C-alpha positions as a printed Julia matrix, in Angstrom:
189×3 Matrix{Float64}:
 20.14   10.44  -24.89
 22.42    7.55  -25.78
 25.59    6.73  -23.86
 24.5     8.24  -20.57
 26.09    6.41  -17.64
 23.5     4.27  -15.88
 23.23    4.59  -12.1
 21.37    2.01  -10.02
 19.24    3.79   -7.4
 19.37    1.54   -4.33
 17.48    2.07   -1.11
 14.34    1.48    0.87
 12.56    3.86   -1.52
 11.0     0.77   -3.11
  8.81    0.43    0.01
  7.3     3.92   -0.24
  3.57    3.98   -1.02
  4.35    6.1    -4.11
  7.6     4.32   -5.01
  7.28    4.68   -8.79
  6.46    8.4    -8.58
  9.4     8.9    -6.23
 11.63    6.94   -8.62
 10.54    9.3   -11.42
 11.76   12.27   -9.33
 15.15   10.64   -8.8
 15.41    9.68  -12.47
 14.64   13.26  -13.52
 17.46   14.53  -11.28
 19.78   11.91  -12.8
 18.85   12.98  -16.34
 19.48   16.63  -15.46
 23.05   15.61  -14.52
 23.58   13.52  -17.66
 22.89   10.09  -16.13
 20.22    7.46  -16.59
 18.66    6.47  -13.28
 17.74    2.8   -12.94
 15.29    1.91  -10.17
 14.94   -1.62   -8.71
 11.26   -1.72   -9.74
 12.14   -1.06  -13.42
 12.4    -4.75  -14.27
  8.97   -6.27  -14.64
  8.43   -9.86  -13.63
  6.38  -11.86  -16.08
  3.49  -13.78  -14.57
  4.32  -12.45  -11.08
  0.82  -13.25   -9.85
  1.33  -16.93  -10.74
  4.48  -17.28   -8.64
  4.71  -18.56   -5.09
  6.23  -16.05   -2.6
  9.66  -17.74   -2.64
  9.65  -17.85   -6.45
  8.67  -14.19   -6.63
 11.43  -13.25   -4.17
 14.0   -15.14   -6.27
 12.77  -13.44   -9.46
 13.02   -9.99   -7.85
 16.56  -10.72   -6.61
 17.68  -11.99  -10.03
 16.13   -9.02  -11.83
 17.79   -6.55   -9.47
 21.19   -8.2    -9.94
 20.71   -8.03  -13.72
 19.82   -4.35  -13.45
 22.93   -3.69  -11.36
 25.14   -5.48  -13.9
 23.76   -3.11  -16.55
 24.84   -0.03  -14.57
 28.16    1.78  -14.29
 27.54    2.93  -10.71
 25.18    2.88   -7.73
 23.8     5.56   -5.43
 22.39    4.14   -2.2
 19.94    5.68    0.21
 21.6     4.55    3.46
 19.1     6.3     5.73
 18.27    4.01    8.69
 15.24    1.89    7.88
 13.36   -0.28   10.39
 16.4    -0.2    12.71
 19.36    1.99   13.7
 21.05    0.96   10.47
 20.36    1.0     6.76
 18.12   -1.39    4.83
 19.89   -4.78    4.56
 18.91   -5.23    0.91
 20.58   -1.93    0.09
 23.7    -3.02    1.98
 23.77   -6.17   -0.18
 23.46   -4.07   -3.33
 26.41   -1.9    -2.27
 28.52   -5.03   -1.76
 27.37   -6.51   -5.06
 28.4    -3.43   -7.02
 31.73   -3.16   -5.18
 32.41   -6.8    -6.04
 31.79   -5.9    -9.69
 34.36   -3.12   -9.3
 31.79   -0.37   -9.87
 31.77    2.92   -7.94
 29.22    3.25   -5.16
 28.01    6.46   -3.6
 25.69    6.86   -0.67
 23.75    9.24    1.48
 21.85    9.2     4.74
 19.23   11.68    5.82
 20.23   11.0     9.41
 23.32   12.89   10.54
 23.9    11.03   13.83
 26.72    8.44   13.57
 25.92    4.74   13.85
 27.41    4.42   17.37
 25.26    7.26   18.68
 22.13    5.73   17.16
 23.07    2.31   18.56
 23.57    3.63   22.08
 20.3     5.56   21.95
 18.49    2.4    20.8
 20.01    0.33   23.58
 19.05    2.9    26.23
 15.52    3.51   24.99
 14.11    0.05   24.37
 13.41   -3.13   26.18
 15.03   -6.17   24.6
 13.19   -7.49   21.58
 13.12  -11.31   21.5
 14.64  -11.53   18.0
 17.29   -8.86   18.6
 20.79  -10.11   19.43
 21.84   -6.81   21.03
 22.49   -6.86   24.76
 24.59   -4.68   27.09
 27.7    -6.86   26.88
 27.99   -6.67   23.09
 30.35   -4.12   21.63
 29.02   -1.13   19.73
 31.09   -0.36   16.63
 32.41    3.16   17.08
 34.58    4.59   14.33
 32.62    7.83   14.11
 31.11    6.67   10.82
 27.6     7.18    9.53
 27.08    3.46    8.94
 28.79    0.1     9.49
 32.47    0.35    8.54
 32.09   -2.0     5.57
 29.48    0.3     4.01
 31.27    3.54    4.77
 34.64    2.18    3.6
 33.17    0.73    0.38
 31.85    4.17   -0.52
 35.13    5.86    0.42
 37.09    3.35   -1.68
 34.93    4.45   -4.63
 36.27    7.98   -4.35
 33.31    9.45   -2.5
 32.03    9.63    1.04
 28.76    8.73    2.68
 27.01   12.1     2.68
 24.74   12.84    5.63
 22.07   15.43    6.15
 19.61   16.46    8.79
 16.15   16.75    7.3
 12.71   17.71    8.51
 11.12   14.9    10.57
  8.97   12.71    8.36
 11.16   13.35    5.3
 13.98   10.97    6.14
 13.3     8.68    3.18
 12.17   11.32    0.7
 14.42   14.38    1.01
 16.67   14.47   -2.07
 19.21   17.12   -1.07
 21.95   14.61   -0.16
 21.03   12.5    -3.21
 21.76   15.54   -5.38
 25.16   15.85   -3.65
 25.85   12.25   -4.68
 24.93   13.07   -8.28
 27.32   16.04   -8.3
 30.07   13.78   -6.94
 29.25   11.09   -9.52
 30.13   13.57  -12.26
 33.72   13.5   -10.98
 33.86    9.73  -10.58
 32.2     8.49  -13.76
C-alpha cells in the first residue's frame, strides 16, 4: 500500500536470536494499523564480511540513521536491557528522531519506575568495577518509567511512555504495549 506512514521500530529487539522473525510480527501489526514498520536490520550492508569491526559498526550506524530519516515516526522498546535502564542505542535513536522533529512513542514491559529499579539494583549488587554508581550519587526520582529526557521526549510528541507488566521471560517480546503505541500513533500521525 503506497503512502503508508513509515515507523522506525527501535529497541533491543535486534539482539533477539530470532530478530528478523520478531520484526516480521511487529511489521504485520504495523500494516494492520495502516503503517509500514521499518526495522533496524532492514538495511543490508554490502560486503559486510569484508569490513573490520569498526567499519561494520560505522556502516550499521549510518544505515540506521538513513532508515530513521526515511520514517515519519519512531516506536521504541524502552524495556530495561542489560541494566536498570533502556538500551543506550535505542535512547540515541529517540534523540535522533526528536532532533529531526519527528514524533516518538515508547513502551516498556517493566512497570516499575526508574528510581525503584535503581534503588533495587543498588541494594542487591556489589559494586561492579566499571559502574559509576555508588551510595553517594543521586538517584533520579521523578516517578517516571525512564530517564527524564526519554520520558519527556515521548510526552512532547503527544504520547506517553506506556508500561506493562508481562510474564517473566517475555519482557522483550510481549507486544501488548507496542500495540498501544500503534493505536496512539493513529492519533499523532
